[in-house]
C-alpha positions as CSV (number, residue, x, y, z in Angstrom):
1,X,-9.4,14.6,-17.6
2,X,-7.7,15.9,-14.2
3,X,-4.9,17.5,-16.6
4,X,-8.3,19.4,-18.2
5,X,-9.5,20.9,-15.2
6,X,-6.2,22.0,-14.1
7,X,-5.7,24.0,-17.2
8,X,-9.7,25.2,-17.4
9,X,-8.8,26.5,-13.2
10,X,-5.7,28.5,-14.0
11,X,-6.7,29.9,-16.9
12,X,-10.3,30.4,-15.2
13,X,-8.6,32.0,-12.4
14,X,-6.1,34.3,-14.5
15,X,-9.6,35.9,-16.6
16,X,-11.1,36.2,-13.2
17,X,-8.0,38.6,-11.7
18,X,-8.1,40.2,-15.2
19,X,-11.7,41.0,-15.6
20,X,-11.5,42.0,-11.6
21,X,-9.0,44.4,-12.1
22,X,-10.6,46.6,-15.0
23,X,-13.6,46.4,-13.4
24,X,-12.0,48.0,-10.2
25,X,-9.0,50.0,-12.3
26,X,-12.3,51.5,-14.6
27,X,-14.6,52.0,-11.5
28,X,-12.1,54.4,-9.9
29,X,-11.1,56.1,-13.2
30,X,-15.0,56.7,-13.7
31,X,-15.3,58.4,-10.5
32,X,-12.1,60.6,-10.7
33,X,-13.0,62.0,-14.0
34,X,-16.4,60.9,-15.3
35,X,-19.1,61.6,-12.4
36,X,-17.6,64.6,-11.8
37,X,-17.8,66.5,-15.2
38,X,-21.4,64.7,-15.4
39,X,-22.9,66.3,-11.8
40,X,-20.5,69.8,-12.3
41,X,-23.9,71.9,-13.8
42,X,-26.0,70.0,-10.7
43,X,-26.7,71.4,-7.3
44,X,-24.8,70.6,-4.5
45,X,-27.1,68.3,-2.6
46,X,-27.9,67.0,-6.3
47,X,-23.8,66.3,-6.5
48,X,-24.1,64.5,-3.9
49,X,-27.0,62.2,-4.2
50,X,-25.7,61.1,-7.8
51,X,-22.2,60.0,-6.2
52,X,-23.8,58.6,-3.1
53,X,-26.2,56.4,-5.8
54,X,-23.2,55.4,-8.2
55,X,-21.3,55.0,-4.8
56,X,-23.5,52.6,-3.5
57,X,-23.5,50.5,-6.7
58,X,-19.7,50.2,-7.2
59,X,-19.8,49.3,-3.5
60,X,-21.0,46.1,-4.3
61,X,-18.4,46.0,-7.2
62,X,-15.4,46.2,-5.2
63,X,-16.0,43.8,-2.3
64,X,-17.0,41.1,-5.1
65,X,-14.3,42.4,-7.3
66,X,-11.3,42.1,-3.9
67,X,-12.6,39.4,-2.8
68,X,-11.7,37.6,-6.6
69,X,-8.6,39.1,-6.6
70,X,-7.2,38.0,-3.9
71,X,-8.7,34.4,-4.7
72,X,-7.3,34.3,-7.9
73,X,-4.0,35.9,-7.0
74,X,-3.1,32.9,-4.3
75,X,-4.2,30.4,-7.0
76,X,-1.9,31.8,-9.6
77,X,0.5,32.8,-6.9
78,X,0.7,29.5,-5.4
79,X,0.7,27.5,-8.8
80,X,3.9,29.3,-10.2
81,X,5.5,29.6,-6.5
82,X,8.0,27.0,-8.0
83,X,9.4,29.0,-11.0
84,X,9.6,32.0,-8.9
85,X,11.8,30.2,-6.8
86,X,14.1,29.0,-9.6
87,X,17.7,30.3,-9.5
88,X,16.6,31.7,-13.4
89,X,13.8,33.1,-12.1
90,X,14.8,35.1,-9.4
91,X,14.8,38.0,-10.9
92,X,11.1,38.2,-11.4
93,X,10.5,37.5,-7.2
94,X,10.5,41.4,-6.8
95,X,8.5,42.0,-8.8
96,X,5.6,39.8,-8.0
97,X,6.2,41.1,-5.0
98,X,5.9,44.3,-5.4
99,X,2.7,44.1,-7.8
100,X,1.4,41.7,-4.5
101,X,2.0,44.4,-1.9
102,X,0.9,47.5,-3.8
103,X,-2.3,45.9,-5.4
104,X,-3.1,44.8,-1.7
105,X,-2.7,48.3,-0.2
106,X,-5.0,49.3,-3.9
107,X,-7.4,46.8,-2.6
108,X,-7.8,48.2,0.6
109,X,-7.8,51.9,0.2
110,X,-10.9,50.7,-2.6
111,X,-12.4,49.1,0.2
112,X,-11.9,51.6,2.9
113,X,-13.1,54.7,0.5
114,X,-16.2,52.1,0.0
115,X,-16.9,50.7,3.4
116,X,-18.8,53.2,4.9
117,X,-21.7,55.5,4.2
118,X,-20.6,58.4,3.8
119,X,-17.3,59.2,1.4
120,X,-14.6,60.2,3.0
121,X,-13.3,64.0,2.9
122,X,-11.1,64.2,-0.3
123,X,-12.5,61.6,-1.8
124,X,-11.1,62.1,-5.5
125,X,-7.8,62.8,-3.7
126,X,-7.7,59.6,-2.5
127,X,-9.0,58.5,-5.7
128,X,-6.0,59.3,-7.6
129,X,-4.2,57.9,-5.1
130,X,-5.4,54.6,-5.7
131,X,-5.5,54.6,-9.2
132,X,-1.8,55.7,-9.5
133,X,-1.2,52.3,-7.2
134,X,-3.5,50.0,-9.0
135,X,-1.7,51.3,-12.2
136,X,1.6,50.8,-10.3
137,X,0.5,47.1,-9.0
138,X,-0.4,46.4,-12.7
139,X,3.0,47.6,-14.1
140,X,4.5,45.2,-11.5
141,X,2.5,42.2,-12.8
142,X,3.6,43.1,-16.3
143,X,7.1,42.9,-15.7
144,X,7.2,39.8,-13.4
145,X,5.5,38.3,-16.6
146,X,7.6,40.0,-19.3
147,X,10.5,38.3,-17.7
148,X,9.3,34.8,-17.2
149,X,8.4,34.5,-20.8
150,X,12.0,36.0,-21.5
151,X,14.1,33.5,-19.3
152,X,11.5,30.4,-20.8
153,X,12.2,31.9,-24.2
154,X,16.2,32.3,-23.8
155,X,15.7,28.6,-22.1
156,X,13.9,26.9,-25.3
157,X,16.4,28.7,-27.5
158,X,19.4,27.5,-26.0
159,X,17.9,24.1,-25.9
160,X,16.7,24.3,-29.8
161,X,13.0,23.3,-28.9
162,X,11.7,26.7,-30.3
163,X,12.8,28.5,-33.3
164,X,11.4,32.0,-32.2
165,X,12.2,33.7,-29.1
166,X,10.1,36.5,-27.6
167,X,8.5,36.8,-31.0
168,X,11.3,37.3,-32.9
169,X,12.9,34.7,-35.3
170,X,16.5,33.2,-33.6
171,X,19.4,32.5,-35.9
172,X,21.5,30.1,-35.2
173,X,24.9,29.8,-35.3
174,X,27.4,26.3,-36.0
175,X,30.5,26.5,-36.1
176,X,31.8,25.8,-39.6
177,X,34.6,23.2,-40.1
178,X,37.4,24.3,-41.9
179,X,38.7,22.0,-44.4
180,X,41.8,22.3,-46.2
181,X,42.2,21.9,-50.2
182,X,42.7,18.3,-50.4
183,X,39.6,17.8,-47.9
184,X,41.2,16.8,-44.8
185,X,40.2,18.5,-41.5
186,X,43.0,20.7,-40.5
187,X,41.7,20.6,-37.0
């Protein structure tokens, strides 16, 4: 039973990490691309009112998601820490640190953009920088995961545990035994 809870915990943390990332990146895209187009025909005062209300609601999403991202990220990192320190997985470690560092920077900008009552000057510019950072964090996580899965698949193929590697069939070759015409090994 304990093993089942262990698996449920880590699957739930991964799911939370993905959902919270989606909400923050999606919300940033929404504020950068949708809101400006939607309010462009309104008067300046009305634009600010609509933007302010949307920002007020998104603020809650950012705070909750930032907390859950940090929590689920720590749980995932603790779970994988031993793996990252094995010699064969060392190549994924810089990507893990990049994911963590750039992700924390992006979350920090998200929080700062939503921490004050008034939006900061050049909010759209900051949203663009933040979107780029968040997408880079996702990219670093993707590369890290790809490296881990590739190493694991190569290890399994080398041990003969898997008939597939990276989703493709693995051709195993065996050294043929050469026999002389009389049926005796020449080795």
